[in-house]
C-alpha positions in Angstrom: -15.9 -8.8 -2.8 -12.6 -9.8 -1.3 -10.5 -8.2 1.5 -7.1 -9.5 2.2 -5.6 -9.6 5.7 -1.8 -9.1 5.3 1.1 -8.5 7.8 0.4 -4.8 7.2 -3.4 -5.2 8.1 -6.6 -5.3 5.9 -6.3 -4.4 2.2 -8.4 -2.4 1.3 -9.1 -1.3 4.8 -12.2 0.7 3.9 -14.8 -0.1 1.2 -18.4 0.7 0.3 -20.8 -2.1 -0.6 -24.5 -2.5 -1.3 -26.8 -4.2 1.2 -26.8 -7.9 0.5 -23.1 -8.0 -0.6 -21.1 -11.0 0.4 -17.5 -10.0 1.6 -14.8 -12.6 1.9 -11.8 -12.0 4.1 -8.7 -14.1 3.2 -5.8 -14.4 5.5 -2.6 -13.8 3.6 -0.6 -12.9 6.7 1.8 -14.9 8.9 -0.6 -14.4 11.9 -3.9 -15.7 12.8 -7.1 -13.9 11.6 -10.4 -13.6 13.5 -12.6 -10.9 11.9 -15.1 -9.2 14.2 -17.1 -6.0 14.4 -16.0 -3.2 16.7 -15.5 -2.6 19.6 -12.8 -4.9 20.8 -13.3 -7.2 22.7 -17.1 -7.2 22.9 -18.0 -7.0 19.1 -21.2 -5.3 20.0 -21.4 -2.9 17.0 -22.7 -5.5 14.6 -22.7 -8.7 16.8 -23.5 -11.1 13.9 -20.4 -9.9 12.1 -18.0 -12.2 14.1 -15.9 -15.0 12.7 -16.0 -16.7 16.2 -12.7 -18.5 15.7 -9.3 -17.8 14.3 -7.9 -19.2 11.0 -4.4 -19.5 9.9 -2.7 -18.5 6.6 -5.1 -18.9 3.6 -8.1 -19.3 5.9 -11.1 -17.3 5.1 -14.3 -15.9 6.5 -17.4 -14.6 4.5 -20.2 -12.4 5.7 -23.3 -11.1 4.1 -23.8 -7.4 4.9 -27.6 -6.7 5.1 -27.8 -3.8 7.6 -27.0 -0.4 6.3 -24.5 1.8 8.0 -20.8 2.4 8.7 -19.3 -0.7 10.5 -15.9 -0.8 12.0 -14.1 -4.1 12.3 -10.8 -5.5 13.5 -8.8 -8.7 13.8 -9.7 -10.0 17.3 -6.2 -11.7 17.4 -4.4 -8.4 16.7 -6.9 -5.6 17.6 -4.8 -2.8 16.2 -5.5 -4.0 12.7 -8.8 -2.4 11.8 -11.0 -1.6 8.9 -14.4 0.0 7.9 -17.3 -1.3 5.9 -19.8 1.2 4.6 -23.1 -0.6 3.6 -25.6 1.4 1.5 
Protein backbone atom coordinates (compact mmCIF):
# COMPACT_ATOMS: atom_id res chain seq x y z
CA UNK A 1 0.00 0.00 0.00
CA UNK A 2 1.48 3.33 -1.03
CA UNK A 3 0.72 6.86 0.09
CA UNK A 4 2.37 9.74 -1.73
CA UNK A 5 3.41 12.94 -0.02
CA UNK A 6 2.94 15.81 -2.50
CA UNK A 7 3.13 19.59 -2.30
CA UNK A 8 -0.63 19.40 -1.57
CA UNK A 9 -0.26 16.88 1.28
CA UNK A 10 -0.77 13.12 1.61
CA UNK A 11 -2.55 11.30 -1.25
CA UNK A 12 -4.74 9.57 -0.29
CA UNK A 13 -4.97 11.23 3.09
CA UNK A 14 -7.27 8.62 4.65
CA UNK A 15 -7.27 4.86 4.06
CA UNK A 16 -8.42 1.62 5.66
CA UNK A 17 -6.03 -1.31 5.95
CA UNK A 18 -6.02 -4.70 7.63
CA UNK A 19 -3.81 -5.37 10.61
CA UNK A 20 -0.42 -6.50 9.34
CA UNK A 21 -0.48 -4.24 6.28
CA UNK A 22 2.76 -2.57 5.24
CA UNK A 23 2.21 1.03 4.17
CA UNK A 24 4.93 2.91 2.29
CA UNK A 25 5.03 6.69 2.21
CA UNK A 26 6.92 8.18 -0.76
CA UNK A 27 7.99 11.81 -0.86
CA UNK A 28 6.93 13.28 -4.22
CA UNK A 29 7.01 16.84 -2.90
CA UNK A 30 9.55 19.65 -3.07
CA UNK A 31 9.76 19.60 0.77
CA UNK A 32 11.18 17.25 3.37
CA UNK A 33 8.98 14.44 4.73
CA UNK A 34 9.02 12.97 8.25
CA UNK A 35 5.94 10.82 8.82
CA UNK A 36 4.85 10.48 12.45
CA UNK A 37 1.72 9.71 14.45
CA UNK A 38 -0.31 12.47 16.07
CA UNK A 39 -0.14 14.55 18.04
CA UNK A 40 2.50 17.00 16.91
CA UNK A 41 5.17 17.33 18.23
CA UNK A 42 5.09 14.43 20.72
CA UNK A 43 3.94 11.59 18.41
CA UNK A 44 2.36 9.79 21.38
CA UNK A 45 -0.79 8.44 19.71
CA UNK A 46 1.11 5.51 18.18
CA UNK A 47 4.75 6.13 19.21
CA UNK A 48 6.31 3.36 17.09
CA UNK A 49 4.81 5.00 13.98
CA UNK A 50 7.56 7.62 13.65
CA UNK A 51 10.02 7.92 10.81
CA UNK A 52 12.55 9.51 13.24
CA UNK A 53 14.23 11.51 10.46
CA UNK A 54 13.34 13.50 7.41
CA UNK A 55 13.90 12.46 3.81
CA UNK A 56 14.02 14.51 0.64
CA UNK A 57 12.32 14.02 -2.68
CA UNK A 58 11.79 10.34 -3.62
CA UNK A 59 12.73 9.28 -0.08
CA UNK A 60 10.41 6.76 1.54
CA UNK A 61 9.28 5.32 4.85
CA UNK A 62 7.48 2.01 5.44
CA UNK A 63 5.55 0.94 8.52
CA UNK A 64 3.69 -2.26 9.39
CA UNK A 65 0.38 -1.49 11.11
CA UNK A 66 -0.47 -4.21 13.66
CA UNK A 67 -2.49 -2.28 16.25
CA UNK A 68 -6.14 -1.81 15.30
CA UNK A 69 -7.75 1.59 15.60
CA UNK A 70 -7.94 4.95 13.89
CA UNK A 71 -4.53 6.62 13.80
CA UNK A 72 -3.88 10.21 12.82
CA UNK A 73 -0.51 11.12 11.34
CA UNK A 74 1.29 14.17 9.99
CA UNK A 75 4.48 15.39 8.35
CA UNK A 76 6.62 16.48 11.30
CA UNK A 77 8.40 18.94 8.99
CA UNK A 78 5.09 20.58 7.99
CA UNK A 79 2.58 19.64 10.71
CA UNK A 80 -0.42 21.06 8.85
CA UNK A 81 -0.19 18.16 6.39
CA UNK A 82 -2.15 15.34 8.01
CA UNK A 83 -3.78 12.03 7.26
CA UNK A 84 -5.61 9.14 8.91
CA UNK A 85 -5.04 5.39 8.92
CA UNK A 86 -7.87 3.07 9.96
CA UNK A 87 -6.52 -0.35 10.86
CA UNK A 88 -9.07 -3.18 11.09
